[in-house]
C-alpha positions in Angstrom: 194.0 37.4 115.8 192.7 40.2 118.0 189.7 42.3 117.0 191.9 45.4 117.0 194.4 43.8 114.6 191.6 42.5 112.3 190.1 46.0 112.0 193.4 47.7 111.3 194.4 45.1 108.7 191.1 45.6 106.9 191.0 49.4 107.4 187.7 49.2 109.2 186.9 52.1 111.6 186.2 51.1 115.2 184.8 52.8 118.2 185.6 52.3 121.9 185.0 53.8 125.3 181.3 54.4 124.6 178.9 53.4 127.4 176.3 51.7 125.3 174.2 50.6 128.3 173.8 54.3 129.4 173.0 55.3 125.8 170.4 52.6 125.6 168.7 53.8 128.8 168.6 57.4 127.4 167.0 56.3 124.2 164.5 54.2 126.0 163.3 57.2 127.9 163.6 59.8 125.2 162.9 57.9 122.0 164.8 58.3 118.8 167.3 61.2 119.1 169.9 63.0 116.9 173.5 62.6 117.9 177.1 62.9 116.7 180.4 61.1 117.2 183.1 63.6 118.1 186.8 63.2 119.2 186.6 66.0 121.7 184.0 68.4 123.1 186.0 71.7 123.2 183.6 73.2 120.6 180.5 71.6 122.2 178.2 74.6 121.6 178.9 74.5 117.8 178.4 70.7 117.8 175.0 71.0 119.5 174.0 73.7 117.1 174.9 71.5 114.1 172.9 68.6 115.6 169.9 70.8 116.2 169.9 72.3 112.7 170.6 69.0 110.9 167.9 68.2 108.3 167.6 64.9 106.5 165.5 66.3 103.6 164.0 64.3 100.8 166.3 61.3 100.9 164.0 59.5 98.5 165.6 61.5 95.6 169.0 60.2 96.7 168.1 56.5 96.7 165.7 56.1 93.8 166.8 54.7 90.4 168.0 57.3 87.9 166.3 55.7 84.9 163.4 53.5 83.9 164.0 49.7 84.2 161.8 47.0 82.7 161.4 43.3 83.7 159.1 40.6 82.2 158.0 42.8 79.3 156.4 39.7 77.6 154.0 39.2 80.6 150.3 39.8 79.7 149.8 42.2 82.6 152.2 45.0 83.6 152.7 46.8 86.9 154.3 50.3 87.2 156.5 50.3 90.3 157.4 53.8 91.6 160.8 53.5 93.2 161.1 55.5 96.5 163.9 53.1 97.6 162.3 49.8 96.5 163.6 46.5 97.7 164.5 44.0 94.9 162.1 41.4 96.4 159.1 43.5 95.5 160.1 43.0 91.8 160.8 39.3 92.4 157.4 38.9 94.2 155.6 40.4 91.2 157.6 38.5 88.5 157.0 35.1 90.1 153.3 35.8 90.1 153.3 36.4 86.4 153.4 40.2 86.3 155.8 42.3 84.3 157.3 45.3 86.1 158.4 48.7 84.9 160.3 50.6 87.5 160.0 54.4 87.4 162.3 56.9 89.3 160.6 58.8 92.1 160.7 62.0 90.2 158.6 60.7 87.3 155.4 62.6 86.5 152.0 61.0 86.7 151.5 61.7 83.0 154.5 59.6 82.0 153.5 56.7 84.3 149.8 56.7 83.1 150.9 56.9 79.5 152.3 53.4 79.7 148.8 52.1 80.5 149.8 49.9 83.4 147.4 47.3 84.8 148.4 48.1 88.3 150.6 50.6 90.2 152.9 49.9 93.2 154.2 52.6 95.5 157.3 51.2 97.1 159.0 51.4 100.5 161.6 54.1 101.1 163.4 56.1 103.7 162.8 59.4 105.5 159.9 61.7 106.5 157.0 61.2 104.2 155.8 64.8 104.5 158.9 66.2 102.7 158.1 64.2 99.6 155.9 67.0 98.2 156.4 66.2 94.5 155.7 62.5 95.1 152.5 63.3 96.9 151.3 65.5 94.1 152.0 62.6 91.6 150.0 60.2 93.8 147.0 62.6 93.9 146.8 62.2 90.1 147.3 58.4 90.2 144.5 58.2 92.8 142.1 59.7 90.3 143.0 57.2 87.5 141.1 54.2 89.0 144.0 51.9 88.2 144.6 49.3 91.0 147.2 50.6 93.5 149.2 48.8 96.2 151.4 50.9 98.6 154.1 49.5 100.9 155.7 51.3 103.9 156.6 54.8 102.6 154.2 54.3 99.7 151.4 53.6 102.3 152.2 56.9 104.1 152.4 58.9 100.9 149.0 57.6 99.7 147.5 58.6 103.0 149.0 62.1 102.8 147.7 62.5 99.2 144.1 62.2 100.4 144.5 64.5 103.4 145.5 62.2 106.2 148.4 63.1 108.5 151.6 61.3 109.6 153.8 61.6 112.7 157.1 60.3 114.0 157.1 57.3 116.3 158.9 57.7 119.6 160.5 54.3 118.8 160.7 53.2 115.2 159.3 49.8 114.3 162.3 47.7 113.4 162.8 43.9 113.0 161.0 40.8 111.9 158.6 40.0 114.8 155.8 42.6 114.8 152.3 41.2 115.3 149.7 42.8 112.9 146.0 42.0 112.9 144.1 41.9 109.6 140.7 43.3 110.6 138.9 41.6 107.7 139.5 38.1 108.9 140.6 38.7 112.6 143.9 36.9 111.9 147.2 38.0 113.4 150.4 37.8 111.2 154.0 38.2 112.1 155.5 41.0 110.0 158.8 42.5 109.1 159.0 46.3 109.6 161.5 49.1 109.3 160.0 52.6 109.6 160.0 55.6 111.9 156.7 57.3 110.9 153.1 56.2 110.9 149.7 57.4 109.6 147.6 59.0 112.4 144.3 57.0 112.7 142.1 59.9 113.6 143.3 61.9 110.6 141.8 59.4 108.1 138.6 60.6 106.5 136.1 57.7 107.0 134.3 58.7 103.8 137.5 58.1 101.9 139.2 55.1 103.6 139.2 52.8 106.5 141.9 51.1 108.6 142.4 47.4 107.5 145.3 46.4 109.7 146.6 47.4 113.2 149.8 46.8 115.1 149.1 44.8 118.2 152.1 46.2 120.1 151.0 49.9 120.0 147.7 50.0 118.1 149.1 52.1 115.2 147.8 51.9 111.7 149.3 49.0 109.6 147.0 49.0 106.6 144.4 51.2 104.8 141.7 50.3 102.2 140.3 53.1 100.1 136.5 53.2 99.6 135.1 53.0 96.0 138.7 52.6 94.8 140.9 49.7 93.8 143.5 50.8 96.3 145.0 49.4 99.5 148.2 50.0 101.4 150.2 48.4 104.2 152.8 49.7 106.6 154.7 46.4 107.0 156.8 44.6 104.4 155.0 41.7 102.7 158.1 41.1 100.5 160.3 40.7 103.6 163.4 38.5 102.8 164.8 37.4 105.1 162.0 37.5 107.5 158.4 36.2 108.0 156.5 35.4 104.9 153.1 35.5 106.6 151.8 38.4 104.6 152.9 37.5 101.1 149.2 37.1 100.4 149.1 40.9 100.0 150.6 40.4 96.6 148.0 37.8 95.7 145.2 40.3 96.7 146.8 42.9 94.5 146.8 40.5 91.6 143.1 39.6 92.3 142.3 43.3 92.3 144.0 43.8 88.9 142.3 40.8 87.4 138.9 41.9 88.7 139.4 45.4 87.3 140.3 44.0 83.9 137.2 41.9 84.0 135.1 44.9 84.7 136.6 46.8 81.8 135.9 43.8 79.4 
């Protein structure tokens, strides 16, 4: 059957007569842009005004779970995962390493999270501009003071940086796909990573007395990881739980577990 017939039969919207080659060239020169699909341009001034005034807002609150979920409650060590839009494989990666997981909605207070006495805390990936997540940043400030081991991924990485005074900015071109080379500065090894983000932490905004860059992107030199000094905290911009995609950086979860175990040894 024809593509047109298939789309109609399955009630799937289609689009035609768009010069995608020209659009690609515009985006290559200008970077990520706002746009709209319209059937006519008779009211072009109003359309342009709507595009200019469009605000994404705090989309984390739209994608987060609405209630607490628990997995592996019989495990000896438990991790609190704050869900900013968490991928399921974060949970799977922790469970298969012997950790129990309690998932908290993104609007959960630090007091409620800490009251569960977690052995570790994870700040998940998620969508949108990290700077609009004001409530979440305030929660992380309190978690930072707890001295509980913390691992942040993607948006969680950015929110942790913002909570200690660093700055973020929007990339001209977002990092998308499963082939981004990232260098771990601790061992000078390069890993192929999966990424999906439009913002990054500004290197020069990181206070060297608080933290140091641990990973860098070899394509554009942007920050891909941060380790916090005198704290059991580290964060990465890429996705170590990527599935499908490269599994080069799954060791990040093993380092998190080592950090939890070492912290528990200190307490004992």
